[in-house]
N, C-alpha and C positions, 0 to 999 in steps of 0.2 A: 832241193832234197825232197820235195813233195809233202812235207809235213805241215805246210801252211797253204791254205787255199781260201778263197773268199769269192763270192759271186760276182759276176761282170757288172751288176748294178752298182757295186761300190766304186767302180771306175768312172762312173757318170759324174760330171761336175755340176753341182747345184746352180740354178740360175743366179742365185744371190752370193755366189762364192767370191772370195776376195782374191783377185788375180796376183796380188803381191806376195801372197803366201804360197809355199810349196811343200808338198809331202813327199819325202823320199821313199816312203814304204809303198804308195799306191802305183806308180808315181803320177802326180797330178798337181795342179794348182787349185787353190781354194781353202786350204788350211795347212797349219804348220805340222811338222812331224811329231812335235811334242804334244799337240793337241789332238792327234789322230785316236779316236776311241777304238776303232777296229784294230789298230796295232796293239793298244793296250790289252784288249780282250784276248788276242792271240798270244801275247806274252804270258798272260795268266794261265791260259790253257796249256801252254808248253811247260810252264813250272809245275802244274798240277800233274802232267804226265811224266814228269822226271827229267825233262831237258833244262838246259841253261843252268845247271846246278853249279858250274864253275864261275858263274857271275853273280851268285847269291852270297850275301854276307854270312858268314859262319860265326858260330859262337866261339868263345875262348876255348871251351873244352875240345872243339875240333881243331883249333889251331895248335893245341898242345899234343895232338896225336902224332905229328911228324912235320918234316919240313915241307912235304908236298901237300899238307892240309888235307890228307885223306885218311879215313879210318882203315887200319890194316886188318886183314883177316887173320885167322889162327895159323894158317899155313904160310904167311908172310906175303901173299899176293894181294895187290890192291884191287879195288872194285872195277868190275869190267865197265869200260866207257860205253860198250855197245849194249849194255843191259837195257837201257830205255828203248833203244831201236829194236832189240829182240823182243821185248815185251809188247811193243807195238805191232810187230809182225806175227806174234804168237809162236816164236821160235826158242823160247826158254826151255832149258832142260829141267828135269825134276830136281837136281842139285841146286840149280840157280833159283827155282821156284821156292825150295825149302829154306834158302838162305838169302833173303832179300837184303839189298844193301841199304835199305832205309825202312823204318817202320811204316805201316800203312797210314795214310793220312786220314784224319777224321772228317766227316761231312760237317760243313760250316754253313749256317744260315746267316746271311749278311743282312738282308733287308727283304721286306715283303711289300711289293708295290702292285699297282694295278687298280681296278675299280673305276667307276665312272665319274669320281669327284672332279678330275681335271678336264673331262670331256672325252668324247668318243673318237676323235680324230687326232692325228699328230698336231695339226695346227691349233686346234682347240686346247691341247695339252700345253704346248709351248706358250700360248697366250696366257693360260692360267698360271703356269710357273713364273712368267715375267711379271705378273701383276702383283707379286709380293714385294712390298717395299721393305728393304732392310736398311735401318738407320743406325748410325753409330751412337752408342750410349756411353756417355761420359759420366762417370761417377766420382764424386769427390773422395779423396783418400780418407781412410778410416782415422777417427780421432785417437791420438795416442792415450793409452790407459796406463795408469799407474800399476806396477807389478804388485800382485797381492801374494800373501803367504799361503801356500797350499793348506787346504782344510782336509783333515783325515780323522778317521774314527778308529779306535782300538779297542781291545777288550777291557782297558781300564775305564772306558766310558760306559760299559754295560751297567744297568741298574741292578741294585740288590734284589735277590729273589730269583725264582724260576724263569727260564726262557723256553718257549715264547710266553710273553706276559699278555698280549692282546689289549693293552691299555692305550688310550688316547694320550696325546701330548698336551698336557695342561701345565702351563708356566705361570710366572708372576711378571708383572710389569710395574713401572713406576710413572705416574702421571700427576702433575701438579704437586710434587713432593709427597704423594700418597701411594703407598704399595697396594697394588690391586692383584688379588689372587683370582684363582678359577678363570684364567685366560686360556681358551681353547685355540690351539693352533690347527686351523682347517684349510688345507690346500684345495678343498672342494668349494669353498666359498669365494665368490667373484667380488665380494665387498667386505669391509671391516665393520663389524656390528658392535654397537654398545647399547646395552639394556638400559631402560629409563631409570631404573633404581640406582644403578651405578652412576648414571649421569647426574642425578640429584646428590648422591652421596659425595661426588667430587666438588660439589659447591657450585655447579654450573647453572645458568638460568636459561630459560626458553629463548630469551632475546639474542643469545649467542648462536642459535641454530639458524642454518641457511636452508631454504626451502628445497625439497627434493620432490620432483613431480613423478618420478617413476616408482611404482610400488616394488616391493621385494616379493619374489616368488620361491617358494620352497620345493621340497622333494615331492610332496603330494600335489603341487600345482596350485595350492591356495596362495592368494596374494595378501600382503600385509602392508598397510599404509604406514609410512614412516612419519616420526615426528620432525625429521630434518637431519641435517649433517652438521658436524662440528670438527674442526682441525685442531689437534692438540699435539703437544711435544711429548714424545714417549721415550722413556730410557729403559734399556734392557741390559742385563749382564751384571756381573760382580766386579767392583773395583780390583785392579785398575783397568780390566778389559771391559769397558762400558761403551755403549753407542747410544746416541741420541739422535732421533730423526722424527719428522713431522708425519702424523698419520691422519687420514680422513675417515671419520667414523660416521656410520649411519645409525641413528638412534631409533629404536623401536620400542614401544610401550607394550611389552608382553612379559610373562613370568617365565624365567629359564633357570636352569641349574648354575649356568655359568654367568659371569659378569661381562665378558668381553669375548668376541670371536675375531681372532687374527686371521684375515683372509690373504688371498694371493696378492692384492696390491701392497700391503704392508710388508709381507714376506719378501716380495721381490725388491722393494726399495731397500730393505735391510740386507740384501745380498747373502741370505743365509742358506745353509745346507742342512737338511733335515734327515736324521736317521731315526725311524720308528723303532728299529731293534734296540738301539742305544738309548732311545727315549730322550733325545736332547736335539737341540739345533745349535749350529755354530755359525758365527759371522765374523767378518773381518773388522778390525779396529786399527787405528793408526799405530798402536804399539803391540799388536798381536792378534791372535784369534780369541774371541769371546765366546763364552758358552752359556746357554740357558737350559737348565735341566728340568725335565718333567717331574711332578710330584704324583706318584701313584696313589698315595693315601687320599689326596684331594681329588684326583680323578675318579676314584672308586666312590667317594662320598657323593660326587655330582651325578654319578650313574644311579646310585640308590635314590637320590632326591628326584631324579627325573622319572625313575620307576614308580615312585609313590605319587607323583603328580599324575601319571597316567592312570593309575588305579583309582585315584579320587575322581578323575573325569568320568571313568566308566561307571563308578558307583553313582555319580550324580545323574547320569543318563537313566539308569535302572530306577533311582528314586523318582525321578520325574515321570517316568512311564508308569510305574505303579500308582502314583498319585493321580495321574489323569485317568487310570482305569477305575479307581475308587470313586472319583468324582462322577464318572459316567453311570456307576451303579446306583447313585442316588436319585438319578432322574429316570422317569418311566420310559421304557423303550417304545419306539413308534410302532404302531400296528397298522396293517393294511385296511384301506377304507372298504374294499369289496372282498368277496370270497375269492380264494385261490385254490389252485390244484398243483399237485406235484408232477413235475416233468423230469424223466430220467434223462441225463445228459449222455451217459455212455452205456450202451446195453450190456457191455462186458462188465460194468461196475454199477449194479442197480443202487448201490448206496450213495452215488453221486447224483443228487437231485437238486433242482431249484423250484421255486414257486412262482407261478404265473397266473394272473388275474383271469377269472372265468368270464368276465363281462366284455372281454375284448372281441372285436370282429373276427370271423374265422380266418380270412386271409391275412389279417394283421398278426393274429396269434401264430399262424404257421411260419410266417417270416421271422418273428421274434424267436421261436423256438429253434429254428434252423440257425439263426444268427448266434444264439447261446451255445448250441451244440458245436458250431464251427470254432468257437473260442472257449471251449469248456475248461481248458486249463486256467483260464482267468476268472471264470464265474463259479467254479466248483469250490 
């Protein structure tokens, strides 16, 4: 038919060809017909040009059009089988061009290849491709997990008051038969933190602490040395939906508005789901879903306490600074041992001056003045 052609080089049998295999497309020995890449490329090209449509798998919608599996035109005539051939020869009429038998195909990018990673010659690229070892990975089957009840949030879980509230999630926990309030739920913390005052109020001793060699680092990058770590049994929820699990706390000896920070490790072990809008967290229990609700009043009191601590720190800094200045005024200021002269640092700003000793050698005085003028922003 003349629609398939390939160069004569394809007919040459490679020196390492397998004489037992035969290709009916070329025809020649060396490879099977099913392995012939040239044939596959030609078939793909013919499909893109509109040929071989009768061999392509059609959708159910096309099968429902009629017994001949063809789409009928408005006048009842089927599609012209010679349309692909006419389109190839440029003999389509205006009507045939205006009514194509199939929508135009979109351009597809399958893969981008090339570049010198595999080598600059075919032999180098083949060697590079075969150098990749592909091993079979055997993975053990997943452990069967117990089916859990779905956790959902509804409008009944919303807190009282206006929405949005912008409050943090502060809940209560039970440790050693003691209810601990001011527990901050913080998904941004990689550790569970217990402050030293809470540690002592729980009746715990330093002998129960395990050594922690890695300091904690906060938002500002400052490091805090820990007192140690302790593992405690924690209970959350209200009966009967209560869950008890062990939590590793890192104890730090600093003052904070909260008693405990519940970080990602404890939250993941709890298997909880948090909703900041509803200001509560829910977790699975053997008899249903448990709920721990946030207390907005306690959260805002923690916020106010933290703000007061910040203000006190600022006042302390100002008081120390003023006290140091007053102490300096009691002592006589140092005076130069030799006479000095004023040197203008910036000619455009005559008020910016420094004093230089007059007893310096001339060359040294010139170098000093040039140096000071070069860094006048520092010395002025």
